[in-house]
C-alpha positions, 0 to 999 in steps of 0.5 A: 975101096969101092969093088967095081961091077965087071958085067958087060950089060945091065941084064947081066947084073940082073942075072948075077943078083938072081944068083946071089940074093933071089929073094931080096926086094929090088922094087917097092911102088908107092901107088898113091906116093905113100902106100905100097901098091907093089913089091918085086924081088929079083926073082920075080923080076926076071921071070917077068922080064924073061916071059916078056922077052918071049912074046917079043921074040915071038913077034920078031922084034929083035933090032926094031924099036918099041914105044913104051908110054907106060905110066906104071913104074914096075910095069915099065921097068919089067917091060923095058928090061924085057925089050933088052933081053929080047934085043929089041930097042925100047923107046921111053916116052911120056903118056900124054896128058889129057888135052895134049895134042900128039905132035911130040909123040908123032914126032918121036914115033916117025924118027924112031920108025916105031915097030910096036907100042907097048902100053896100059890097057887104060891108055890104049884108045887114047894112044891109038887115036893119036898114032893109030894111023902110023901102025898096023893093028897088030903093032899094039901090045898091052901090059895086061896081055903080057901079064897073062903069058907064062912062057919063058925064054933063053938067055939075054940077046945083048952084047956090050956094043949093041943099042940098048935104047933110044933116049930122046931129048927133053925138047928144051930146044929144037925137036926131038932127037933120039940118042942111041945108048949101047949097052956099053954106054949104059954100064960105063955111066953106072960105073961112074955114078958108083965112083962119084957117089960111093954107093953099094948094095946097102944104098937105098935109091928113092925116086918120083921122077919119070922113068922115061926120063934119063935121071929117073931111069938111069940115076935112080931105077937101073942102079939097084941092078948094077949094085944089087940094091933097092929102090922105092918108086913113086908116080911123079903126080903123087909128089907134084900134088903133095910134095911132102910125100917125097920127104915122108918116103925118104924118112919112112924107107930111110932112103940114102939116094934121092933127087930132082931138078932144082924146082923140086926143092923149090916146091918142098920150100913153098908148099910144105907147111911147118906142121906137115914137116913135124916128124920128118927124119932125113938123116939117112939122106946121103946124096940129094941130087940137084941137076937137070936145070940150073941149080940155084945157091939160094935154094940150097942155102934155103933148103938146108936152113929149113930141113936141118932140124929134120936131120938133113945135112948140109954135105948131103947136097949133091949138085951135078951135071949131066945130059942125055948124050952122055947117058946121064952123069958127067960131073958131080960134087964130091960125096960127102963135101959141102956144095961150093959156090963162086961169087963173081962179078956179073958185068964180067960174067956177061963178058965171058969170064969170072972175076970178083965183084968190087965189095959191097957193090951188089954187082955180083952173082953166085954160081954153084959148082956141079962138081968134078968128072968122075971115072973116065970122064973128061971135060974141056971148056972150048970157044965154040967158034974157034974150037980152041980150049979156053983158059980156067975162069973163062966161059965157053962150051962144055965139051966132054969125052968118056965111054958113056958119051953115046954113038950119036942120034938115031937116023941123024948121022950129020948132026952126030958127026958135028956134035959127037966127034968134035976135036979141040983145035991144036990137040990129038985128044980123042973125039968130044961131045959138044954139049951146047951148054956154057960153062967155066972151070975154076979150081977144077970145079964146073960151073954151068952158066946157060945154053949156047942157043940160048944166050941173049946178046943185048948192047954187046953183053951176054945175058943168061935167060935163067938169070932173067927168069929167076929175077922176074919170078921172084919179083912179086909173090903172086908169080910161081917161083922158077916158072918164067921165060925170057925171050927176044923177039926181032921185029921187022925194022926194029932192033930185038926186044926183051919179052918176059913171060911169067906164070902166075900162081893159083892165088895170083890168077884170081887176085892179081892186078896185071899192071902192078906185078908187070911193073914189079917184073920191069923194075926188078929186070931194070934194077938187077940186069940194067935191061928194059923189057918191052912186054910182060905177059902174065899167064895162067898157072900150069901152062908154061911149056916145060920139059919132063925135067922142068926146064923151060922150053923157050923155043916152044914159048916163042912160037906160043907167044908169036902165035898168040896162044897163051892165055894172059891175065889181061894186056900188061902193056897198054898200046901193045898187043899180040898184033905186034908180034905178026912180024916176029922171028921164030928163029931159036939162035942167039940175037943181039940188039 
């Protein structure tokens, strides 16, 4: 029987851990992805958190927002918790890469009404160039300055209903929106995670995910505080450069809970040789989370087959579904159960319901279950137009209700009312969160099919961009797996046309013959989906706009496409050029032809 934590805030959990086991190691950082660069006990953590809180209180930042572009995992967590302790409101964000513009960061800073910025000294000058015009000189604080502070402060300044932090949506659609996460939301979601995953103090979390992203912070770094457990952290770049480092760390530290979006498993399949896999022991891995983007059945099958000889168990696969507006997790596979698949007719799915395909027809699609709701979570599938619940097996918008559902968007009262206080027609159920995601429920299992705003409607049939993108990226070995964008462009005086943007591999960028690769994309889309592609763009490796969790930013792709900003291998459709996009619509809503 799982014993649930009854504390009101994550800071109460930290205090309790320090009382019961102060010398227990909570965080271990692998600075290069392999070697330990820092370790921290619960006693050391609370000392640093209290000292940081004293500085923030001295600067009168209680109730004010503090931007946290801090790339060092341990420094980030110390400052994040220090903000919570002082009653300041942390706003986790990524440090822009060199060469990146400050558009997204400026938009967040303006929307959140940032009062101060805390960052590493090595990033200070670049960030001040980007945001200095928005903030006074005394608003800038470095983690190195905080490291020299030795004073302490009183108890934590936080209650269950207070705002804990602002969690900015990853930007796969539209502009950044700051989700207001309360301490109650955070603790509720931690309880849901514990129930779903059956975790306890012996659980060992391990993560390469960025801590400004909800899956990294709430799914990996904060649960140890809730459980008095342990977490191993590594920088995202160390995994992206050499994916085998993730699996070696799981093997070496006997990690039990670790995961990421589907693309992480694809990287482990495509960029780890059989020689590099030698010596891996993944038998300790009990929950391999797969969420944050479409979960692929073939990825699961290939990963299980490839890593079974290294101790990986099929029942460790943990497909899940969540979103920032519900703090993190909404549904998850039953712990210890094998992943469930649903094979249905592609044509019927395009019309909005799940039915078996004719045997041997080849016209089917396999969906992966994202599991069931846990804890107090309720999930309903609702017609987005009528707000009426739909029958099991029919596609609609995913609505959810629980204590994990956040209170709304910071400064966005009207949008918050529309999205966070929805009512199912003809019922007296409590308010629901409209997720904007599409899915269906079959035999109690949730199957996510796409984003409401991203659905492509052609000749009256629904097509999900991620399905088209998967087909395109697998049509030629010189294309990067899962790195494509399917878009429709509305031309003046014409019907909407389908465009496919595909990122090439490094080898592909050097070797590909554009017309041959584009032909493979066109033929595969025509054969599997019955659609004609107006134009195929083959772009330089690493240039497809994506969110921190790996989702394709289709709105940004459309804007770059229309502005002619992609660096392409060469014109892939003679007679058509960027000029034919001069009149394209930048509307991100569904379009039809």
